[in-house]
C-alpha positions in Angstrom: 65.8 78.1 178.5 67.2 74.6 178.6 64.9 71.7 178.6 66.5 68.4 179.7 64.7 65.5 178.3 67.0 62.7 179.4 65.3 59.7 180.9 67.3 57.7 183.5 66.6 54.0 183.2 67.1 52.0 186.3 69.3 49.0 186.7 67.7 46.0 185.0 70.6 43.5 185.6 68.4 41.4 187.9 65.6 41.4 185.3 67.9 40.3 182.5 69.5 37.7 184.7 66.1 36.2 185.7 64.7 36.5 182.2 67.7 34.7 180.7 67.7 32.0 183.4 63.9 31.4 182.9 64.2 31.1 179.1 67.3 28.9 179.1 65.7 26.6 181.7 62.6 26.4 179.6 64.7 25.5 176.5 66.0 22.5 178.4 62.5 21.5 179.5 61.1 21.9 176.0 64.0 19.9 174.4 63.6 17.1 176.9 59.8 16.8 176.3 60.4 17.1 172.6 62.5 14.0 172.8 59.7 12.2 174.6 56.8 13.4 172.3 58.6 13.9 169.0 56.9 17.2 168.5 58.3 19.6 166.0 56.3 22.4 167.6 58.2 21.9 170.9 61.5 21.7 169.0 60.6 24.9 167.2 59.6 26.7 170.3 62.8 25.4 172.1 64.8 27.0 169.2 62.7 30.1 169.5 63.2 30.4 173.2 66.9 29.8 172.8 67.0 32.8 170.4 64.9 34.7 173.0 67.6 34.0 175.6 70.3 35.0 173.2 68.4 38.2 172.4 68.0 39.0 176.1 71.8 38.4 176.5 72.5 40.8 173.7 70.0 43.4 175.1 71.6 43.0 178.5 75.1 43.6 177.1 73.9 46.5 175.1 72.1 48.0 178.2 75.4 47.8 180.1 77.5 49.3 177.2 74.9 52.1 176.6 75.6 53.4 180.1 79.3 54.0 179.4 80.1 57.7 179.3 81.1 59.6 176.2 84.8 59.9 175.4 86.9 62.0 173.0 86.7 59.1 170.5 83.1 58.2 171.2 81.3 61.5 171.6 78.0 59.6 171.8 79.4 57.0 174.0 78.0 53.5 173.4 74.4 54.5 173.2 74.0 53.1 169.6 74.8 49.5 170.8 71.2 48.6 171.7 70.2 49.2 168.0 72.9 46.9 166.8 71.9 44.3 169.5 68.3 44.4 168.2 69.5 43.9 164.7 71.8 41.0 165.7 68.9 39.4 167.6 66.6 39.7 164.6 69.1 38.1 162.3 69.6 35.2 164.8 65.9 34.7 164.9 65.7 34.6 161.1 68.4 31.9 160.8 66.6 29.8 163.5 63.2 30.3 161.7 64.6 29.2 158.4 66.1 26.0 159.8 62.9 25.1 161.7 60.7 26.0 158.7 62.6 23.6 156.5 62.2 20.8 159.1 58.5 21.6 159.4 58.0 21.5 155.7 59.6 18.1 155.5 57.4 16.8 158.3 54.3 17.8 156.3 55.2 14.9 153.9 56.5 12.5 156.6 53.9 12.7 159.4 54.8 11.6 162.9 52.4 11.1 165.8 52.9 13.3 168.8 51.8 13.2 172.5 49.2 16.0 172.7 48.9 16.3 176.5 52.6 16.8 176.9 52.6 19.5 174.3 49.7 21.3 175.9 51.3 21.2 179.3 54.6 22.4 178.1 53.0 25.2 176.1 51.2 26.3 179.2 54.5 26.5 181.1 55.8 28.5 178.1 53.1 31.1 178.4 53.9 31.5 182.0 57.7 31.8 181.4 57.1 34.4 178.6 54.6 36.4 180.7 56.9 36.5 183.8 59.8 37.6 181.6 57.7 40.3 179.9 56.6 41.6 183.3 60.3 42.0 184.3 60.7 44.8 181.7 57.2 46.4 181.9 58.4 49.3 184.1 61.3 50.3 181.8 59.5 50.0 178.5 58.6 53.6 178.3 62.1 55.0 178.9 64.4 52.7 177.0 64.1 51.2 173.5 66.1 48.2 174.5 63.8 47.4 177.4 60.7 48.1 175.3 61.9 45.6 172.7 62.5 43.0 175.3 59.1 43.6 176.9 57.3 43.6 173.5 59.0 40.5 172.3 58.2 38.4 175.4 54.7 39.8 175.7 54.0 38.9 172.1 55.4 35.4 172.7 53.2 35.0 175.7 50.1 35.9 173.7 50.7 33.8 170.6 52.3 30.6 172.0 50.0 27.9 170.6 52.0 24.8 170.3 49.3 22.5 171.7 48.7 20.9 168.3 48.7 17.1 168.3 47.3 16.5 164.8 50.3 16.1 162.5 49.7 18.8 159.9 48.8 21.3 162.6 51.9 20.3 164.6 54.1 20.9 161.5 52.3 24.2 160.8 52.7 25.2 164.4 56.4 24.5 164.1 56.6 26.8 161.1 54.6 29.5 163.0 56.6 29.3 166.2 59.9 29.1 164.6 
């Protein structure tokens, strides 16, 4: 008695395209408003969202390669690629976090005033962008590890985005936390 337990995941090219576009667009918005407000929290989140977009691009490529059929040389096909894409995305995020953490640490000793209303509004837009991006992958999260990781990452970002800190130590600490 044969039991086929293969799950067929739909085509998520449109979801990846929209998710990458939203996140890259938001990086530009955050960077622009960071220049106006001099907020490390916005700069940190712009870096974080840039790594989110890079992670989505890696996941998108991995999703495409994972669908390639097995060959004589690759008996498992390319189905291991999503795991390597997740690892690469994690390493990219660690590098960005280290750089932003260093800048945040330095700002604890050289405080700068920031425009709190700008930060709060941009953070609200960030919650919306992350929520929409997470919802793009909600239907595939139970059938594909790659889609589940994209969903979970964006949903977590939507839930913890708290860069509306105008007080200088809190702004620097938010930069560390968001990085």
